[in-house]
C-alpha positions as CSV (number, residue, x, y, z in Angstrom):
1,X,48.3,190.2,-70.3
2,X,45.5,192.8,-70.0
3,X,44.9,192.5,-73.8
4,X,44.8,188.8,-73.6
5,X,41.9,188.8,-71.1
6,X,40.0,191.9,-72.2
7,X,37.5,190.1,-74.4
8,X,37.2,187.4,-71.7
9,X,36.2,189.9,-69.1
10,X,33.5,191.4,-71.3
11,X,31.8,188.1,-71.5
12,X,31.8,187.3,-67.8
13,X,28.4,187.6,-66.1
14,X,29.1,188.9,-62.7
15,X,26.8,188.7,-59.7
16,X,25.2,192.0,-58.7
17,X,26.1,193.4,-55.3
18,X,24.0,195.4,-53.0
19,X,21.2,196.0,-55.5
20,X,17.7,196.7,-54.1
21,X,14.9,194.8,-55.8
22,X,12.0,197.3,-56.4
23,X,9.5,194.4,-56.2
24,X,10.5,193.5,-52.6
25,X,7.5,192.8,-50.4
26,X,6.8,195.0,-47.4
27,X,8.0,192.2,-45.2
28,X,11.4,192.1,-46.9
29,X,11.6,195.9,-46.4
30,X,11.0,195.5,-42.8
31,X,13.7,192.9,-42.5
32,X,16.2,195.2,-44.3
33,X,15.4,198.0,-41.9
34,X,15.8,195.7,-39.0
35,X,19.2,194.6,-40.3
36,X,20.3,198.2,-40.9
37,X,19.4,199.1,-37.3
38,X,21.4,196.1,-36.0
39,X,24.4,197.1,-38.1
40,X,24.3,200.6,-36.4
41,X,24.6,199.0,-33.1
42,X,27.8,197.2,-34.2
43,X,31.1,199.2,-33.6
44,X,32.3,198.6,-37.2
45,X,30.2,197.9,-40.3
46,X,32.7,195.6,-42.1
47,X,32.3,191.9,-43.0
48,X,35.5,190.0,-42.5
49,X,34.3,187.2,-44.7
50,X,34.4,189.5,-47.7
51,X,37.6,191.4,-48.7
52,X,38.1,193.8,-51.5
53,X,41.6,194.2,-52.9
54,X,42.5,197.3,-54.9
55,X,45.5,198.0,-57.1
56,X,45.0,201.1,-59.3
57,X,42.0,200.3,-61.5
58,X,42.0,196.6,-60.6
59,X,39.3,195.7,-58.0
60,X,38.7,192.2,-56.8
61,X,36.5,190.7,-54.1
62,X,37.5,187.5,-52.2
63,X,34.6,185.6,-50.7
64,X,36.5,183.7,-48.0
65,X,33.9,181.2,-46.9
66,X,33.1,180.3,-50.6
67,X,36.8,180.3,-51.7
68,X,36.0,182.6,-54.6
69,X,37.4,185.6,-56.3
70,X,35.3,187.9,-58.5
71,X,35.9,191.3,-60.2
72,X,34.3,193.9,-57.8
73,X,32.0,196.5,-59.3
74,X,30.4,197.8,-56.2
75,X,31.0,200.9,-54.1
76,X,34.4,200.7,-52.3
77,X,32.9,202.4,-49.3
78,X,30.8,199.5,-48.1
79,X,30.9,196.4,-45.8
80,X,33.7,194.3,-47.3
81,X,37.1,194.9,-45.9
82,X,39.2,197.2,-48.1
83,X,42.8,196.5,-48.6
84,X,45.9,196.9,-50.8
85,X,49.6,196.2,-50.6
86,X,52.9,198.1,-50.5
87,X,55.3,197.2,-53.3
88,X,58.6,195.7,-52.2
89,X,60.6,198.5,-54.0
90,X,59.0,201.1,-51.6
91,X,60.6,199.5,-48.5
92,X,63.9,199.8,-46.8
93,X,65.2,196.6,-45.3
94,X,67.4,196.6,-42.1
95,X,68.3,194.0,-39.6
96,X,70.7,193.8,-36.7
97,X,71.6,191.4,-33.9
98,X,71.2,192.2,-30.3
99,X,71.8,190.3,-27.0
100,X,68.7,188.7,-25.5
101,X,69.3,190.3,-22.1
102,X,69.3,193.8,-23.7
103,X,65.8,193.1,-25.3
104,X,64.4,192.3,-21.9
105,X,65.7,195.6,-20.3
106,X,64.5,198.2,-22.8
107,X,61.4,199.7,-24.3
108,X,61.7,197.5,-27.4
109,X,59.8,199.7,-29.7
110,X,61.7,202.9,-28.8
111,X,65.0,200.9,-28.9
112,X,64.4,199.6,-32.4
113,X,63.2,203.0,-33.6
114,X,66.3,204.7,-32.3
115,X,68.5,202.0,-33.8
116,X,66.9,202.4,-37.2
117,X,67.2,206.2,-37.2
118,X,70.8,206.0,-36.1
119,X,72.1,203.2,-38.4
120,X,69.8,202.4,-41.3
121,X,70.7,205.5,-43.2
122,X,67.3,207.0,-43.4
123,X,66.3,210.7,-43.5
124,X,65.7,212.0,-40.0
125,X,63.3,214.6,-41.3
126,X,61.0,212.0,-42.8
127,X,58.4,210.1,-40.7
128,X,58.5,206.3,-41.2
129,X,56.2,203.5,-40.4
130,X,58.5,200.8,-38.9
131,X,57.3,197.2,-38.5
132,X,59.6,194.6,-37.0
133,X,60.0,190.9,-36.1
134,X,62.3,189.6,-33.3
135,X,63.6,186.3,-34.4
136,X,65.1,183.9,-31.9
137,X,66.4,181.3,-34.2
138,X,70.1,182.0,-34.4
139,X,72.7,179.3,-33.7
140,X,74.3,181.6,-31.2
141,X,71.6,181.4,-28.6
142,X,72.8,184.6,-26.8
143,X,71.5,186.8,-29.5
144,X,68.3,187.4,-31.4
145,X,68.0,189.2,-34.8
146,X,65.6,192.0,-35.4
147,X,64.2,192.2,-38.9
148,X,62.6,195.6,-39.8
149,X,60.6,196.9,-42.7
150,X,60.7,200.7,-43.0
151,X,58.2,202.6,-45.2
152,X,58.2,206.4,-45.6
153,X,54.7,207.7,-44.5
154,X,54.8,210.3,-47.3
155,X,55.1,207.5,-49.9
156,X,52.1,205.5,-48.4
157,X,50.0,208.7,-48.5
158,X,51.1,209.5,-52.1
159,X,50.7,206.0,-53.5
160,X,47.2,205.4,-52.0
161,X,45.8,209.0,-52.3
162,X,43.3,207.9,-55.1
163,X,41.9,205.3,-52.7
164,X,41.8,207.6,-49.7
165,X,40.0,210.3,-51.8
166,X,37.3,207.8,-52.7
167,X,36.7,206.1,-49.3
168,X,38.6,208.1,-46.6
169,X,40.0,204.8,-45.2
170,X,41.9,201.6,-46.0
171,X,41.3,198.7,-43.6
172,X,44.6,197.0,-44.3
173,X,47.8,197.7,-46.1
174,X,49.9,194.6,-46.5
175,X,53.6,194.0,-47.1
176,X,54.6,190.8,-48.9
177,X,57.3,189.7,-46.5
178,X,54.7,189.5,-43.6
179,X,51.8,188.4,-45.8
180,X,53.3,185.0,-46.5
181,X,52.3,183.8,-43.1
182,X,48.6,184.0,-44.1
183,X,49.3,181.3,-46.7
184,X,50.0,178.8,-43.9
185,X,47.3,180.0,-41.5
186,X,44.7,179.8,-44.3
187,X,45.9,176.3,-45.3
188,X,46.9,177.5,-48.9
189,X,50.3,175.8,-48.5
190,X,51.6,173.3,-45.8
191,X,54.3,174.5,-43.5
192,X,57.9,173.8,-44.5
193,X,61.3,175.6,-44.9
194,X,60.3,178.0,-47.8
195,X,62.2,180.7,-49.6
196,X,60.1,183.3,-51.3
197,X,62.0,185.0,-54.1
198,X,60.8,188.2,-55.9
199,X,62.8,189.4,-58.9
200,X,62.7,193.2,-59.2
201,X,64.2,195.4,-61.8
202,X,67.3,196.3,-59.8
203,X,67.3,193.9,-56.9
204,X,66.1,190.5,-55.6
205,X,64.0,190.2,-52.5
206,X,64.4,187.0,-50.4
207,X,62.1,186.0,-47.5
208,X,62.7,182.8,-45.6
209,X,59.9,181.0,-43.6
210,X,60.4,178.0,-41.4
211,X,57.4,176.0,-40.0
212,X,55.1,178.9,-40.9
213,X,57.2,181.6,-39.1
214,X,59.3,184.5,-40.6
215,X,63.0,183.7,-40.1
216,X,65.0,186.1,-42.4
217,X,64.5,188.9,-45.0
218,X,67.2,190.1,-47.3
219,X,67.8,191.9,-50.6
220,X,70.5,191.2,-53.2
221,X,71.7,194.0,-55.5
222,X,71.2,193.4,-59.2
223,X,67.9,192.0,-60.5
224,X,66.2,191.6,-64.0
225,X,68.3,194.5,-65.2
226,X,71.3,192.1,-65.5
227,X,69.3,189.7,-67.7
228,X,68.3,192.7,-69.8
229,X,71.9,193.7,-70.2
230,X,72.8,190.2,-71.3
231,X,70.1,190.1,-74.0
232,X,71.0,193.6,-75.2
233,X,74.4,192.2,-76.3
234,X,72.5,190.2,-79.0
235,X,71.5,193.5,-80.8
236,X,68.0,192.4,-81.3
237,X,66.0,194.7,-83.5
238,X,63.7,197.1,-81.6
239,X,64.7,195.4,-78.3
240,X,63.5,197.4,-75.3
241,X,62.2,196.9,-71.8
242,X,58.6,196.2,-73.1
243,X,59.8,193.6,-75.4
244,X,62.0,192.1,-72.6
245,X,59.1,191.7,-70.3
246,X,57.0,190.2,-73.0
247,X,59.8,187.7,-73.7
248,X,60.0,186.7,-70.0
249,X,56.2,186.3,-69.5
250,X,55.3,184.7,-72.9
251,X,58.4,182.5,-73.7
252,X,60.7,182.6,-70.7
253,X,62.5,179.2,-70.4
254,X,60.0,177.1,-72.5
255,X,62.1,175.8,-75.3
256,X,59.0,174.8,-77.4
257,X,58.1,178.5,-77.7
258,X,61.3,179.4,-79.5
259,X,62.0,179.0,-83.1
260,X,65.3,177.5,-84.2
261,X,66.9,180.9,-84.9
262,X,65.7,182.2,-81.5
263,X,67.4,179.6,-79.4
264,X,70.4,181.9,-78.9
265,X,68.1,184.2,-77.0
266,X,67.1,181.3,-74.7
267,X,70.7,180.4,-74.2
268,X,71.6,183.9,-73.2
269,X,68.6,184.0,-70.8
270,X,69.7,180.8,-69.2
271,X,73.3,182.3,-68.9
272,X,71.9,185.3,-67.0
273,X,69.7,183.3,-64.7
274,X,72.5,180.7,-64.0
275,X,74.3,183.5,-62.2
276,X,71.1,184.3,-60.3
277,X,70.8,180.7,-59.2
278,X,74.3,180.9,-57.8
279,X,73.3,183.9,-55.6
280,X,70.3,181.8,-54.4
281,X,72.5,178.9,-53.5
282,X,74.9,181.2,-51.6
283,X,72.0,182.7,-49.6
284,X,70.5,179.3,-48.8
285,X,73.8,178.1,-47.5
286,X,74.1,181.3,-45.4
287,X,70.6,180.6,-43.9
288,X,71.6,177.0,-43.0
289,X,74.8,178.2,-41.4
290,X,73.4,181.1,-39.5
291,X,70.0,179.9,-38.2
292,X,69.1,176.9,-36.1
293,X,66.8,175.5,-38.8
294,X,67.1,172.9,-41.6
295,X,67.9,173.8,-45.2
296,X,65.5,175.3,-47.7
297,X,63.0,172.7,-48.9
298,X,61.0,174.7,-51.4
299,X,61.4,177.9,-53.4
300,X,58.6,180.1,-54.6
301,X,59.6,182.6,-57.3
302,X,58.0,185.5,-59.2
303,X,58.9,188.9,-60.6
304,X,57.5,192.4,-60.4
305,X,56.2,191.9,-64.0
306,X,54.5,188.7,-63.3
307,X,55.1,184.9,-63.6
308,X,58.2,184.1,-65.8
309,X,57.3,181.3,-68.2
310,X,59.1,178.1,-67.3
311,X,61.4,179.5,-64.7
312,X,60.3,177.1,-62.0
313,X,61.3,174.1,-64.1
314,X,64.6,175.7,-65.2
315,X,65.6,176.4,-61.6
316,X,64.6,173.0,-60.3
317,X,67.2,171.5,-62.7
318,X,69.8,174.0,-61.5
319,X,69.1,174.1,-57.7
320,X,68.0,170.5,-57.4
321,X,65.0,171.6,-55.2
322,X,61.3,172.0,-55.6
323,X,60.5,175.4,-57.2
324,X,57.0,176.9,-57.6
325,X,55.5,180.1,-59.0
326,X,53.3,182.6,-57.0
327,X,49.9,181.5,-58.2
328,X,48.7,180.6,-54.7
329,X,45.2,181.6,-55.6
330,X,44.4,178.8,-58.1
331,X,41.7,177.1,-56.1
332,X,40.0,180.5,-55.5
333,X,40.4,181.8,-59.0
334,X,37.6,179.9,-60.8
335,X,37.2,182.7,-63.4
336,X,40.9,182.6,-64.3
337,X,41.3,186.3,-63.5
338,X,44.8,187.9,-64.0
339,X,45.1,188.9,-60.3
340,X,48.4,190.2,-59.0
341,X,49.7,187.6,-56.5
342,X,50.7,190.2,-54.0
343,X,47.1,191.7,-54.1
344,X,45.8,188.2,-53.4
345,X,48.2,187.9,-50.5
346,X,47.0,191.2,-49.2
347,X,43.4,190.1,-49.3
348,X,44.3,186.8,-47.5
349,X,46.3,188.6,-44.8
350,X,43.6,191.1,-44.3
351,X,41.1,188.4,-43.6
352,X,43.6,186.6,-41.3
353,X,44.4,189.8,-39.4
354,X,40.8,190.7,-38.7
355,X,39.7,187.2,-38.0
356,X,42.5,186.8,-35.3
357,X,42.5,190.5,-34.3
358,X,46.2,190.8,-35.2
359,X,47.1,194.2,-36.7
360,X,50.8,194.1,-35.9
361,X,51.8,194.3,-39.6
362,X,49.1,196.6,-40.9
363,X,50.8,199.7,-42.5
364,X,47.5,201.5,-42.9
365,X,47.1,204.6,-40.6
366,X,43.8,205.4,-42.3
367,X,41.5,203.0,-40.6
368,X,37.7,202.9,-41.0
369,X,35.8,205.0,-38.5
370,X,33.5,203.3,-36.0
371,X,29.8,203.4,-36.7
372,X,27.9,206.6,-35.6
373,X,27.0,205.6,-32.1
374,X,30.6,204.7,-31.3
375,X,32.0,208.1,-32.4
376,X,32.2,211.0,-30.0
377,X,29.4,212.8,-31.8
378,X,27.2,209.7,-31.7
379,X,28.0,209.1,-28.0
380,X,27.2,212.8,-27.3
381,X,23.9,212.4,-29.2
382,X,22.9,209.4,-27.2
383,X,23.8,211.2,-24.0
384,X,21.8,214.2,-25.1
385,X,18.7,212.2,-25.9
386,X,19.0,210.2,-22.8
387,X,19.4,213.4,-20.7
388,X,16.2,214.8,-22.3
389,X,14.2,211.5,-21.7
390,X,15.6,210.9,-18.2
391,X,16.6,214.4,-17.0
392,X,14.8,213.8,-13.8
393,X,16.9,210.9,-12.9
394,X,20.0,212.1,-11.0
395,X,22.1,208.9,-11.5
396,X,21.9,209.5,-15.3
397,X,23.4,212.9,-14.7
398,X,26.3,211.3,-12.8
399,X,26.7,208.8,-15.7
400,X,27.0,211.6,-18.2
401,X,29.5,213.4,-16.1
402,X,31.5,210.1,-15.7
403,X,31.6,209.7,-19.4
404,X,32.8,213.2,-19.9
405,X,35.6,212.7,-17.4
406,X,36.4,209.3,-18.9
407,X,36.8,211.0,-22.3
408,X,39.1,213.7,-20.9
409,X,41.0,211.0,-19.0
410,X,41.6,209.1,-22.2
411,X,43.0,212.2,-23.8
412,X,45.3,212.9,-20.8
413,X,46.4,209.3,-20.9
414,X,47.2,209.6,-24.6
415,X,49.3,212.7,-23.9
416,X,51.1,210.9,-21.0
417,X,51.8,208.0,-23.4
418,X,53.3,210.3,-26.0
419,X,55.5,212.0,-23.3
420,X,56.6,208.5,-22.0
421,X,57.6,207.5,-25.6
422,X,59.5,210.8,-26.1
423,X,61.2,210.3,-22.7
424,X,62.3,206.8,-23.8
425,X,63.8,208.1,-27.0
426,X,65.7,210.9,-25.1
427,X,67.0,208.4,-22.6
428,X,68.2,206.1,-25.4
429,X,70.0,209.1,-27.0
430,X,71.5,210.0,-23.6
431,X,72.8,206.5,-23.1
432,X,74.5,206.5,-26.6
433,X,76.2,209.8,-25.7
434,X,77.4,208.4,-22.4
435,X,78.7,205.3,-24.2
436,X,80.6,207.6,-26.6
437,X,82.0,209.6,-23.8
438,X,83.2,206.4,-22.0
439,X,84.9,205.2,-25.2
440,X,86.7,208.5,-25.7
441,X,87.8,208.6,-22.1
442,X,89.3,205.1,-22.4
443,X,91.1,206.0,-25.6
444,X,92.5,209.2,-23.9
445,X,93.7,207.2,-20.9
446,X,95.4,204.6,-23.1
447,X,97.2,207.3,-25.1
448,X,98.3,209.0,-21.8
449,X,99.7,205.7,-20.6
450,X,101.6,205.2,-23.9
451,X,103.1,208.7,-23.6
452,X,104.1,208.1,-20.0
453,X,105.7,204.7,-21.0
454,X,107.6,206.4,-23.8
455,X,108.9,209.2,-21.5
456,X,110.1,206.6,-19.0
457,X,111.8,204.6,-21.8
458,X,113.6,207.7,-23.0
459,X,114.7,208.5,-19.5
460,X,116.1,205.0,-18.9
461,X,117.8,204.9,-22.3
462,X,119.4,208.3,-21.6
463,X,120.8,207.1,-18.2
464,X,121.9,203.8,-19.7
465,X,123.5,205.4,-22.7
466,X,125.8,207.7,-20.8
467,X,126.5,205.0,-18.2
468,X,127.6,202.6,-21.0
469,X,128.9,204.7,-23.8
470,X,130.6,201.9,-25.7
471,X,127.2,200.2,-26.1
472,X,125.3,203.3,-27.3
473,X,125.0,202.2,-31.0
474,X,123.5,198.9,-30.0
475,X,121.0,200.7,-27.8
476,X,120.1,203.0,-30.7
477,X,119.4,200.0,-32.8
478,X,117.4,198.2,-30.2
479,X,115.4,201.4,-29.4
480,X,114.6,201.8,-33.1
481,X,113.2,198.3,-33.4
482,X,111.2,198.6,-30.2
483,X,109.5,201.7,-31.6
484,X,109.1,200.2,-35.0
485,X,107.1,197.2,-33.6
486,X,105.2,199.2,-30.9
487,X,106.8,197.2,-28.1
488,X,107.3,199.1,-24.8
489,X,110.3,198.8,-22.3
490,X,109.6,197.9,-18.7
491,X,113.2,197.3,-17.5
492,X,116.8,197.3,-18.9
493,X,120.0,196.0,-17.6
494,X,123.4,195.0,-18.9
495,X,125.5,192.1,-17.6
496,X,128.4,190.1,-19.0
497,X,127.9,191.2,-22.6
498,X,124.1,190.7,-22.5
499,X,121.2,193.1,-22.4
500,X,118.4,191.9,-20.2
501,X,115.3,193.7,-21.6
502,X,111.9,193.3,-20.1
503,X,109.2,194.4,-22.6
504,X,105.5,194.4,-23.1
505,X,103.0,195.0,-26.0
506,X,99.3,195.2,-26.5
507,X,99.2,193.1,-29.6
508,X,100.0,189.5,-30.0
509,X,102.3,189.7,-33.0
510,X,104.4,192.8,-32.0
511,X,106.9,191.0,-29.7
512,X,107.6,188.1,-32.3
513,X,108.1,190.7,-35.0
514,X,110.6,192.5,-32.7
515,X,112.6,189.3,-32.1
516,X,112.7,188.6,-35.8
517,X,114.0,192.2,-36.5
518,X,116.7,192.0,-33.8
519,X,117.9,188.6,-35.2
520,X,118.0,190.1,-38.7
521,X,120.1,193.0,-37.3
522,X,122.7,190.6,-36.0
523,X,121.7,190.3,-32.4
524,X,121.5,186.9,-30.6
525,X,118.1,186.8,-28.9
526,X,116.9,184.3,-26.2
527,X,113.6,184.3,-24.3
528,X,111.6,181.8,-22.3
529,X,107.9,182.6,-22.8
530,X,105.6,185.4,-23.8
531,X,102.9,185.8,-21.1
532,X,99.5,187.5,-21.5
533,X,98.1,189.2,-18.5
534,X,95.9,192.3,-18.0
535,X,95.3,192.8,-21.7
536,X,99.1,192.9,-22.6
537,X,101.9,190.6,-23.7
538,X,105.1,190.4,-21.6
539,X,108.5,188.7,-21.9
540,X,112.2,189.0,-20.8
541,X,114.6,189.2,-23.8
542,X,118.3,188.2,-23.4
543,X,120.1,190.0,-26.2
544,X,123.8,189.7,-27.2
545,X,125.5,191.7,-29.9
């Protein structure tokens, strides 16, 4: 795709950014100086109406108010917001259900972090950036589901080191599953029940939005590698991953792009993606069954390699539902630039996040520093200059002291916050250990009771056996079948050729199984009912040889 557009890019005449005209009048220079001074008084020197998205060597600027994308050739360390995105394959997905009343009683952030470290199978020695969404849309209204995205901090630092080296900051790091919301907020697409599908090399990422809100995230094992394996069976000459990607992007499912002797390739490709459509149907049914929302109305699909030619038309025929690609930026992309859709989503989400001051899903820990006069050094300089100019004014001295104490107080409050967080984590761990202790105690008590019941049974059998020696063999048989079916004796008596045996069990099927075994052994068994009380099943058996 880069080769296809290389000559096209060379012919594009781009607007020049931030260039000073040497022929500016003195009046214009004064205006520029005035503007620079005003920008120093702002806390941050970014412009939220201009967003630069970076992916490796690709740099694009989005002019939000003009709905326009251009290649960016300016200095990255400048006023436009700087952003990028974290690839789906870098993330760990984990979700769990929890009762609503639990959510209201705990420090939710610490609770989720403890749950993730305990159950998500991540390395405890690694630091992770964990973003979550609590979703209250389950059909079982007693529960909510917590969807989390877990990114190793070391992977973020490694992947974006080139950008940090150049600028020292990244204003926003987006993740696709959260970025889709900006499509609705910025009126790119209308709100509906949408399933966003991303085909990766070894898995499939699914994200479901209903009425503009995130409802579910999941991944399916097996991705484009399955289609690659199917095409490998054709023994195509020089077939490799590069040729496979080219086939998907250039020809895909468009029958008109295949010659007659290539149609077998198209059929194999359809065969592989027919299985994929089956997985999508299963997941769409699961969403409808599990969540209190309607069924999927639209599907948006892409791959980590780009848009697969004709896949939307093919899947529409199979799924009987509207299927679209990920080219959301069409009305922005007047120059027809080959921009990655996830980079566009990142630029869109960055603008949305800064416009509405919502940084909940920003994975960047390397934010832009405030302008000079909002930094501690700038504040100190201002205080110093003020103290020189107004050193004779006693109230100013008190003001400076107050600022100093305020700064120290903030540091102390930060330390207190860190201690509170650590305390919450330790309390969560202590509660888990207490719960484990209670479970073990219950198990031990249950085992002790079973042992006591067996001892009592042996004692009763011993007395009965030697009191009624002629019936010893029958008792041996009955005892064996009681033990076999895990049924316990409560009382035993013998009258007029009948054994009256009162028994109990902790499982529903054990007593019926015992009756069946006794009958098979030749005993005549009668009973009225099996009663369930205090977590056990009880009945009185009337047994005749």
